[in-house]
N, CA, C and O atoms as a printed pandas DataFrame, in Angstrom:
     atom_number atom_name residue_name chain_id  residue_number  x_coord  y_coord  z_coord
0              1         N          UNK        A               1   21.283   23.319   22.436
1              2        CA          UNK        A               1   21.912   22.060   22.115
2              3         C          UNK        A               1   21.266   21.491   20.846
3              4         O          UNK        A               1   20.095   21.113   20.892
4              5         N          UNK        A               2   21.978   21.416   19.721
5              6        CA          UNK        A               2   21.410   20.882   18.464
6              7         C          UNK        A               2   21.297   19.353   18.513
7              8         O          UNK        A               2   22.116   18.666   19.123
8              9         N          UNK        A               3   20.279   18.861   17.864
9             10        CA          UNK        A               3   20.048   17.423   17.791
10            11         C          UNK        A               3   20.255   16.965   16.365
11            12         O          UNK        A               3   19.916   17.676   15.418
12            13         N          UNK        A               4   20.803   15.794   16.216
13            14        CA          UNK        A               4   20.998   15.190   14.902
14            15         C          UNK        A               4   19.763   14.334   14.614
15            16         O          UNK        A               4   19.663   13.206   15.097
16            17         N          UNK        A               5   18.829   14.863   13.833
17            18        CA          UNK        A               5   17.550   14.203   13.580
18            19         C          UNK        A               5   17.577   13.538   12.206
19            20         O          UNK        A               5   18.020   14.128   11.220
20            21         N          UNK        A               6   17.092   12.296   12.165
21            22        CA          UNK        A               6   17.009   11.543   10.909
22            23         C          UNK        A               6   15.590   11.005   10.742
23            24         O          UNK        A               6   14.996   10.497   11.693
24            25         N          UNK        A               7   15.059   11.118    9.547
25            26        CA          UNK        A               7   13.755   10.513    9.261
26            27         C          UNK        A               7   13.998    9.033    9.012
27            28         O          UNK        A               7   14.764    8.658    8.125
28            29         N          UNK        A               8   13.341    8.204    9.800
29            30        CA          UNK        A               8   13.494    6.755    9.692
30            31         C          UNK        A               8   12.263    6.090    9.080
31            32         O          UNK        A               8   12.365    5.025    8.473
32            33         N          UNK        A               9   11.108    6.720    9.243
33            34        CA          UNK        A               9    9.870    6.082    8.823
34            35         C          UNK        A               9    8.791    7.143    8.624
35            36         O          UNK        A               9    8.524    7.942    9.521
36            37         N          UNK        A              10    8.185    7.146    7.462
37            38        CA          UNK        A              10    7.060    8.033    7.183
38            39         C          UNK        A              10    5.810    7.167    7.093
39            40         O          UNK        A              10    5.832    6.092    6.494
40            41         N          UNK        A              11    4.738    7.635    7.681
41            42        CA          UNK        A              11    3.444    6.965    7.560
42            43         C          UNK        A              11    2.521    7.928    6.820
43            44         O          UNK        A              11    2.333    9.069    7.242
44            45         N          UNK        A              12    1.951    7.462    5.718
45            46        CA          UNK        A              12    1.083    8.310    4.904
46            47         C          UNK        A              12   -0.157    7.509    4.515
47            48         O          UNK        A              12   -0.112    6.282    4.427
48            49         N          UNK        A              13   -1.255    8.209    4.287
49            50        CA          UNK        A              13   -2.475    7.515    3.866
50            51         C          UNK        A              13   -3.095    8.223    2.678
51            52         O          UNK        A              13   -2.904    9.421    2.465
52            53         N          UNK        A              14   -3.848    7.443    1.908
53            54        CA          UNK        A              14   -4.541    7.966    0.743
54            55         C          UNK        A              14   -5.738    7.067    0.463
55            56         O          UNK        A              14   -5.924    6.043    1.121
56            57         N          UNK        A              15   -6.536    7.452   -0.504
57            58        CA          UNK        A              15   -7.651    6.628   -0.937
58            59         C          UNK        A              15   -7.664    6.569   -2.459
59            60         O          UNK        A              15   -7.461    7.580   -3.131
60            61         N          UNK        A              16   -7.901    5.395   -2.987
61            62        CA          UNK        A              16   -7.991    5.214   -4.442
62            63         C          UNK        A              16   -9.377    5.583   -4.955
63            64         O          UNK        A              16   -9.584    5.698   -6.163
64            65         N          UNK        A              17  -10.323    5.769   -4.044
65            66        CA          UNK        A              17  -11.707    6.106   -4.388
66            67         C          UNK        A              17  -12.401    5.035   -5.224
67            68         O          UNK        A              17  -13.318    5.321   -5.993
68            69         N          UNK        A              18  -11.944    3.797   -5.055
69            70        CA          UNK        A              18  -12.590    2.636   -5.673
70            71         C          UNK        A              18  -12.469    1.476   -4.696
71            72         O          UNK        A              18  -11.624    1.499   -3.801
72            73         N          UNK        A              19  -13.302    0.475   -4.862
73            74        CA          UNK        A              19  -13.213   -0.738   -4.051
74            75         C          UNK        A              19  -12.101   -1.625   -4.614
75            76         O          UNK        A              19  -11.860   -1.640   -5.821
76            77         N          UNK        A              20  -11.424   -2.365   -3.726
77            78        CA          UNK        A              20  -10.359   -3.275   -4.144
78            79         C          UNK        A              20  -10.688   -4.672   -3.613
79            80         O          UNK        A              20  -10.735   -4.871   -2.399
80            81         N          UNK        A              21  -10.915   -5.643   -4.509
81            82        CA          UNK        A              21  -11.170   -7.014   -4.048
82            83         C          UNK        A              21   -9.841   -7.652   -3.614
83            84         O          UNK        A              21   -9.058   -8.107   -4.448
84            85         N          UNK        A              22   -9.606   -7.677   -2.316
85            86        CA          UNK        A              22   -8.313   -8.091   -1.779
86            87         C          UNK        A              22   -7.989   -9.549   -2.095
87            88         O          UNK        A              22   -6.826   -9.886   -2.316
88            89         N          UNK        A              23   -8.984  -10.407   -2.121
89            90        CA          UNK        A              23   -8.758  -11.812   -2.463
90            91         C          UNK        A              23   -8.176  -11.977   -3.853
91            92         O          UNK        A              23   -7.279  -12.793   -4.063
92            93         N          UNK        A              24   -8.679  -11.213   -4.795
93            94        CA          UNK        A              24   -8.171  -11.266   -6.164
94            95         C          UNK        A              24   -6.743  -10.734   -6.231
95            96         O          UNK        A              24   -5.906  -11.271   -6.956
96            97         N          UNK        A              25   -6.474   -9.685   -5.477
97            98        CA          UNK        A              25   -5.139   -9.084   -5.481
98            99         C          UNK        A              25   -4.106  -10.035   -4.881
99           100         O          UNK        A              25   -3.030  -10.213   -5.452
100          101         N          UNK        A              26   -4.414  -10.642   -3.750
101          102        CA          UNK        A              26   -3.444  -11.528   -3.101
102          103         C          UNK        A              26   -3.176  -12.775   -3.941
103          104         O          UNK        A              26   -2.070  -13.314   -3.907
104          105         N          UNK        A              27   -4.164  -13.235   -4.686
105          106        CA          UNK        A              27   -3.990  -14.429   -5.521
106          107         C          UNK        A              27   -2.977  -14.203   -6.632
107          108         O          UNK        A              27   -2.365  -15.156   -7.115
108          109         N          UNK        A              28   -2.792  -12.954   -7.043
109          110        CA          UNK        A              28   -1.925  -12.662   -8.185
110          111         C          UNK        A              28   -0.600  -11.998   -7.807
111          112         O          UNK        A              28    0.227  -11.745   -8.683
112          113         N          UNK        A              29   -0.383  -11.714   -6.527
113          114        CA          UNK        A              29    0.813  -10.983   -6.120
114          115         C          UNK        A              29    1.581  -11.720   -5.027
115          116         O          UNK        A              29    1.064  -11.925   -3.929
116          117         N          UNK        A              30    2.815  -12.116   -5.331
117          118        CA          UNK        A              30    3.617  -12.808   -4.313
118          119         C          UNK        A              30    4.067  -11.868   -3.208
119          120         O          UNK        A              30    4.426  -12.323   -2.122
120          121         N          UNK        A              31    4.056  -10.560   -3.463
121          122        CA          UNK        A              31    4.462   -9.574   -2.453
122          123         C          UNK        A              31    3.348   -9.295   -1.449
123          124         O          UNK        A              31    3.547   -8.550   -0.490
124          125         N          UNK        A              32    2.193   -9.881   -1.665
125          126        CA          UNK        A              32    1.012   -9.573   -0.854
126          127         C          UNK        A              32    0.723  -10.678    0.157
127          128         O          UNK        A              32    0.880  -11.865   -0.126
128          129         N          UNK        A              33    0.293  -10.248    1.351
129          130        CA          UNK        A              33   -0.152  -11.168    2.398
130          131         C          UNK        A              33   -1.535  -10.712    2.851
131          132         O          UNK        A              33   -1.761   -9.527    3.096
132          133         N          UNK        A              34   -2.450  -11.661    2.957
133          134        CA          UNK        A              34   -3.805  -11.309    3.359
134          135         C          UNK        A              34   -4.375  -12.420    4.212
135          136         O          UNK        A              34   -4.595  -13.531    3.730
136          137         N          UNK        A              35   -4.614  -12.129    5.466
137          138        CA          UNK        A              35   -5.216  -13.048    6.424
138          139         C          UNK        A              35   -6.442  -12.360    7.018
139          140         O          UNK        A              35   -6.354  -11.806    8.114
140          141         N          UNK        A              36   -7.586  -12.378    6.325
141          142        CA          UNK        A              36   -8.754  -11.618    6.776
142          143         C          UNK        A              36   -9.277  -12.019    8.157
143          144         O          UNK        A              36   -9.966  -11.235    8.809
144          145         N          UNK        A              37   -8.954  -13.234    8.605
145          146        CA          UNK        A              37   -9.382  -13.658    9.938
146          147         C          UNK        A              37   -8.603  -12.910   11.026
147          148         O          UNK        A              37   -9.081  -12.761   12.151
148          149         N          UNK        A              38   -7.391  -12.437   10.674
149          150        CA          UNK        A              38   -6.528  -11.776   11.652
150          151         C          UNK        A              38   -6.524  -10.259   11.516
151          152         O          UNK        A              38   -6.435   -9.545   12.515
152          153         N          UNK        A              39   -6.620   -9.763   10.277
153          154        CA          UNK        A              39   -6.539   -8.324   10.019
154          155         C          UNK        A              39   -7.266   -8.031    8.711
155          156         O          UNK        A              39   -7.089   -8.769    7.742
156          157         N          UNK        A              40   -8.085   -6.969    8.652
157          158        CA          UNK        A              40   -8.901   -6.720    7.465
158          159         C          UNK        A              40   -8.154   -6.142    6.267
159          160         O          UNK        A              40   -8.746   -5.977    5.201
160          161         N          UNK        A              41   -6.875   -5.833    6.417
161          162        CA          UNK        A              41   -6.119   -5.244    5.320
162          163         C          UNK        A              41   -5.120   -6.213    4.728
163          164         O          UNK        A              41   -4.663   -7.145    5.390
164          165         N          UNK        A              42   -4.791   -5.977    3.479
165          166        CA          UNK        A              42   -3.769   -6.744    2.779
166          167         C          UNK        A              42   -2.441   -6.027    2.985
167          168         O          UNK        A              42   -2.381   -4.803    2.863
168          169         N          UNK        A              43   -1.383   -6.759    3.293
169          170        CA          UNK        A              43   -0.059   -6.173    3.452
170          171         C          UNK        A              43    0.706   -6.400    2.154
171          172         O          UNK        A              43    0.871   -7.535    1.707
172          173         N          UNK        A              44    1.167   -5.312    1.560
173          174        CA          UNK        A              44    1.902   -5.375    0.290
174          175         C          UNK        A              44    3.288   -4.787    0.525
175          176         O          UNK        A              44    3.413   -3.615    0.880
176          177         N          UNK        A              45    4.328   -5.593    0.330
177          178        CA          UNK        A              45    5.701   -5.147    0.579
178          179         C          UNK        A              45    6.415   -4.853   -0.731
179          180         O          UNK        A              45    6.410   -5.659   -1.660
180          181         N          UNK        A              46    7.025   -3.686   -0.778
181          182        CA          UNK        A              46    7.798   -3.284   -1.945
182          183         C          UNK        A              46    9.281   -3.288   -1.580
183          184         O          UNK        A              46    9.650   -2.968   -0.450
184          185         N          UNK        A              47   10.129   -3.654   -2.547
185          186        CA          UNK        A              47   11.566   -3.604   -2.304
186          187         C          UNK        A              47   12.169   -2.293   -2.795
187          188         O          UNK        A              47   13.125   -1.790   -2.205
188          189         N          UNK        A              48   11.612   -1.734   -3.878
189          190        CA          UNK        A              48   12.070   -0.440   -4.389
190          191         C          UNK        A              48   10.878    0.419   -4.709
191          192         O          UNK        A              48   10.166    0.118   -5.667
192          193         N          UNK        A              49   10.622    1.457   -3.976
193          194        CA          UNK        A              49   11.332    1.857   -2.770
194          195         C          UNK        A              49   10.977    0.907   -1.634
195          196         O          UNK        A              49    9.939    0.246   -1.661
196          197         N          UNK        A              50   11.840    0.850   -0.652
197          198        CA          UNK        A              50   11.565   -0.025    0.490
198          199         C          UNK        A              50   10.441    0.586    1.304
199          200         O          UNK        A              50   10.611    1.614    1.958
200          201         N          UNK        A              51    9.294   -0.066    1.251
201          202        CA          UNK        A              51    8.101    0.417    1.952
202          203         C          UNK        A              51    7.096   -0.729    2.019
203          204         O          UNK        A              51    7.234   -1.740    1.331
204          205         N          UNK        A              52    6.105   -0.552    2.845
205          206        CA          UNK        A              52    5.002   -1.511    2.927
206          207         C          UNK        A              52    3.707   -0.724    2.894
207          208         O          UNK        A              52    3.654    0.435    3.308
208          209         N          UNK        A              53    2.674   -1.364    2.401
209          210        CA          UNK        A              53    1.373   -0.696    2.337
210          211         C          UNK        A              53    0.316   -1.622    2.900
211          212         O          UNK        A              53    0.328   -2.828    2.656
212          213         N          UNK        A              54   -0.586   -1.044    3.647
213          214        CA          UNK        A              54   -1.774   -1.746    4.099
214          215         C          UNK        A              54   -2.884   -1.308    3.160
215          216         O          UNK        A              54   -3.211   -0.123    3.097
216          217         N          UNK        A              55   -3.464   -2.245    2.435
217          218        CA          UNK        A              55   -4.501   -1.938    1.460
218          219         C          UNK        A              55   -5.809   -2.514    1.985
219          220         O          UNK        A              55   -5.875   -3.685    2.359
220          221         N          UNK        A              56   -6.843   -1.690    2.009
221          222        CA          UNK        A              56   -8.143   -2.111    2.509
222          223         C          UNK        A              56   -9.130   -2.195    1.355
223          224         O          UNK        A              56   -8.964   -1.509    0.346
224          225         N          UNK        A              57  -10.146   -3.022    1.494
225          226        CA          UNK        A              57  -11.122   -3.210    0.415
226          227         C          UNK        A              57  -11.838   -1.914    0.059
227          228         O          UNK        A              57  -12.354   -1.785   -1.051
228          229         N          UNK        A              58  -11.879   -0.963    0.963
229          230        CA          UNK        A              58  -12.510    0.338    0.702
230          231         C          UNK        A              58  -11.697    1.188   -0.272
231          232         O          UNK        A              58  -12.177    2.214   -0.755
232          233         N          UNK        A              59  -10.460    0.759   -0.562
233          234        CA          UNK        A              59   -9.584    1.537   -1.433
234          235         C          UNK        A              59   -8.617    2.418   -0.661
235          236         O          UNK        A              59   -7.778    3.094   -1.257
236          237         N          UNK        A              60   -8.729    2.414    0.649
237          238        CA          UNK        A              60   -7.804    3.201    1.459
238          239         C          UNK        A              60   -6.475    2.458    1.557
239          240         O          UNK        A              60   -6.433    1.230    1.641
240          241         N          UNK        A              61   -5.382    3.239    1.545
241          242        CA          UNK        A              61   -4.033    2.687    1.638
242          243         C          UNK        A              61   -3.266    3.459    2.700
243          244         O          UNK        A              61   -3.312    4.688    2.751
244          245         N          UNK        A              62   -2.559    2.716    3.546
245          246        CA          UNK        A              62   -1.643    3.317    4.507
246          247         C          UNK        A              62   -0.252    2.823    4.119
247          248         O          UNK        A              62    0.008    1.620    4.117
248          249         N          UNK        A              63    0.629    3.746    3.794
249          250        CA          UNK        A              63    1.987    3.429    3.378
250          251         C          UNK        A              63    2.928    3.692    4.548
251          252         O          UNK        A              63    2.888    4.768    5.145
252          253         N          UNK        A              64    3.772    2.722    4.877
253          254        CA          UNK        A              64    4.712    2.860    5.986
254          255         C          UNK        A              64    6.109    2.447    5.546
255          256         O          UNK        A              64    6.293    1.727    4.564
256          257         N          UNK        A              65    7.088    2.927    6.308
257          258        CA          UNK        A              65    8.460    2.491    6.077
258          259         C          UNK        A              65    9.254    3.332    5.110
259          260         O          UNK        A              65   10.477    3.206    5.062
260          261         N          UNK        A              66    8.611    4.182    4.340
261          262        CA          UNK        A              66    9.350    5.043    3.405
262          263         C          UNK        A              66   10.154    6.067    4.206
263          264         O          UNK        A              66    9.784    6.420    5.325
264          265         N          UNK        A              67   11.242    6.532    3.631
265          266        CA          UNK        A              67   12.103    7.486    4.337
266          267         C          UNK        A              67   12.003    8.904    3.807
267          268         O          UNK        A              67   12.585    9.830    4.373
268          269         N          UNK        A              68   11.256    9.071    2.708
269          270        CA          UNK        A              68   11.023   10.426    2.196
270          271         C          UNK        A              68    9.715   10.440    1.411
271          272         O          UNK        A              68    9.203    9.392    1.017
272          273         N          UNK        A              69    9.194   11.619    1.194
273          274        CA          UNK        A              69    7.876   11.756    0.558
274          275         C          UNK        A              69    7.892   11.271   -0.895
275          276         O          UNK        A              69    6.884   10.764   -1.388
276          277         N          UNK        A              70    9.015   11.421   -1.574
277          278        CA          UNK        A              70    9.124   10.929   -2.957
278          279         C          UNK        A              70    8.912    9.415   -2.995
279          280         O          UNK        A              70    8.215    8.907   -3.873
280          281         N          UNK        A              71    9.512    8.695   -2.046
281          282        CA          UNK        A              71    9.325    7.243   -1.994
282          283         C          UNK        A              71    7.866    6.873   -1.725
283          284         O          UNK        A              71    7.373    5.874   -2.250
284          285         N          UNK        A              72    7.182    7.663   -0.920
285          286        CA          UNK        A              72    5.756    7.422   -0.673
286          287         C          UNK        A              72    4.980    7.523   -1.979
287          288         O          UNK        A              72    4.166    6.654   -2.292
288          289         N          UNK        A              73    5.233    8.589   -2.744
289          290        CA          UNK        A              73    4.526    8.779   -4.023
290          291         C          UNK        A              73    4.824    7.639   -4.996
291          292         O          UNK        A              73    3.918    7.140   -5.663
292          293         N          UNK        A              74    6.090    7.227   -5.077
293          294        CA          UNK        A              74    6.473    6.137   -5.979
294          295         C          UNK        A              74    5.796    4.833   -5.543
295          296         O          UNK        A              74    5.273    4.098   -6.381
296          297         N          UNK        A              75    5.804    4.547   -4.258
297          298        CA          UNK        A              75    5.195    3.312   -3.744
298          299         C          UNK        A              75    3.704    3.262   -4.048
299          300         O          UNK        A              75    3.201    2.246   -4.529
300          301         N          UNK        A              76    2.994    4.350   -3.771
301          302        CA          UNK        A              76    1.545    4.386   -4.015
302          303         C          UNK        A              76    1.249    4.219   -5.502
303          304         O          UNK        A              76    0.323    3.503   -5.881
304          305         N          UNK        A              77    2.032    4.877   -6.332
305          306        CA          UNK        A              77    1.815    4.768   -7.786
306          307         C          UNK        A              77    2.058    3.333   -8.257
307          308         O          UNK        A              77    1.287    2.809   -9.060
308          309         N          UNK        A              78    3.122    2.694   -7.764
309          310        CA          UNK        A              78    3.398    1.306   -8.147
310          311         C          UNK        A              78    2.260    0.381   -7.713
311          312         O          UNK        A              78    1.836   -0.493   -8.469
312          313         N          UNK        A              79    1.781    0.581   -6.509
313          314        CA          UNK        A              79    0.686   -0.254   -5.999
314          315         C          UNK        A              79   -0.571   -0.047   -6.837
315          316         O          UNK        A              79   -1.219   -1.017   -7.232
316          317         N          UNK        A              80   -0.918    1.202   -7.108
317          318        CA          UNK        A              80   -2.103    1.488   -7.924
318          319         C          UNK        A              80   -1.975    0.833   -9.301
319          320         O          UNK        A              80   -2.922    0.212   -9.784
320          321         N          UNK        A              81   -0.811    0.970   -9.931
321          322        CA          UNK        A              81   -0.611    0.385  -11.261
322          323         C          UNK        A              81   -0.715   -1.137  -11.230
323          324         O          UNK        A              81   -1.265   -1.736  -12.154
324          325         N          UNK        A              82   -0.190   -1.774  -10.170
325          326        CA          UNK        A              82   -0.282   -3.224  -10.040
326          327         C          UNK        A              82   -1.733   -3.664   -9.891
327          328         O          UNK        A              82   -2.167   -4.630  -10.520
328          329         N          UNK        A              83   -2.483   -2.941   -9.047
329          330        CA          UNK        A              83   -3.898   -3.268   -8.837
330          331         C          UNK        A              83   -4.669   -3.105  -10.148
331          332         O          UNK        A              83   -5.490   -3.952  -10.502
332          333         N          UNK        A              84   -4.404   -2.032  -10.853
333          334        CA          UNK        A              84   -5.076   -1.757  -12.135
334          335         C          UNK        A              84   -4.707   -2.812  -13.181
335          336         O          UNK        A              84   -5.562   -3.281  -13.932
336          337         N          UNK        A              85   -3.435   -3.174  -13.219
337          338        CA          UNK        A              85   -2.925   -4.136  -14.194
338          339         C          UNK        A              85   -3.613   -5.495  -14.083
339          340         O          UNK        A              85   -3.883   -6.133  -15.101
340          341         N          UNK        A              86   -3.897   -5.940  -12.873
341          342        CA          UNK        A              86   -4.540   -7.246  -12.725
342          343         C          UNK        A              86   -6.064   -7.141  -12.707
343          344         O          UNK        A              86   -6.758   -8.136  -12.499
344          345         N          UNK        A              87   -6.574   -5.943  -12.924
345          346        CA          UNK        A              87   -8.018   -5.754  -13.012
346          347         C          UNK        A              87   -8.726   -5.864  -11.680
347          348         O          UNK        A              87   -9.874   -6.306  -11.624
348          349         N          UNK        A              88   -8.059   -5.467  -10.601
349          350        CA          UNK        A              88   -8.650   -5.598   -9.277
350          351         C          UNK        A              88   -9.210   -4.290   -8.756
351          352         O          UNK        A              88   -9.150   -4.030   -7.555
352          353         N          UNK        A              89   -9.753   -3.461   -9.635
353          354        CA          UNK        A              89  -10.408   -2.231   -9.227
354          355         C          UNK        A              89  -11.886   -2.334   -9.572
355          356         O          UNK        A              89  -12.253   -2.751  -10.671
356          357         N          UNK        A              90  -12.721   -1.954   -8.629
357          358        CA          UNK        A              90  -14.160   -1.951   -8.874
358          359         C          UNK        A              90  -14.673   -0.546   -8.612
359          360         O          UNK        A              90  -14.231    0.118   -7.675
360          361         N          UNK        A              91  -15.583   -0.104   -9.420
361          362        CA          UNK        A              91  -16.172    1.226   -9.234
362          363         C          UNK        A              91  -16.872    1.320   -7.890
363          364         O          UNK        A              91  -17.467    0.358   -7.404
364          365         N          UNK        A              92  -16.785    2.489   -7.316
365          366        CA          UNK        A              92  -17.483    2.780   -6.046
366          367         C          UNK        A              92  -18.981    2.765   -6.314
367          368         O          UNK        A              92  -19.439    3.305   -7.321
368          369         N          UNK        A              93  -19.740    2.153   -5.425
369          370        CA          UNK        A              93  -21.202    2.095   -5.612
370          371         C          UNK        A              93  -21.850    3.226   -4.878
371          372         O          UNK        A              93  -23.073    3.360   -4.905
């Protein structure tokens, strides 16, 4: 019996290998939500591609909601470029 399978959500993780000051990032990005008292990660929502990322101060990122691997790569690249653009990357100690 064949099943009609559809990918609805991909969860992927990566590391930027640098520290990310989440307070600085949330101050400059309207797409970002950060409530450190409730959760240690910053939630960053993208509209294109439609995905969300959990960004941690350690530089680790968990990307969710993408429907294909290409969208995951595009989302991570956009997030990295945004973080770099506002100068919110710190060298690993």
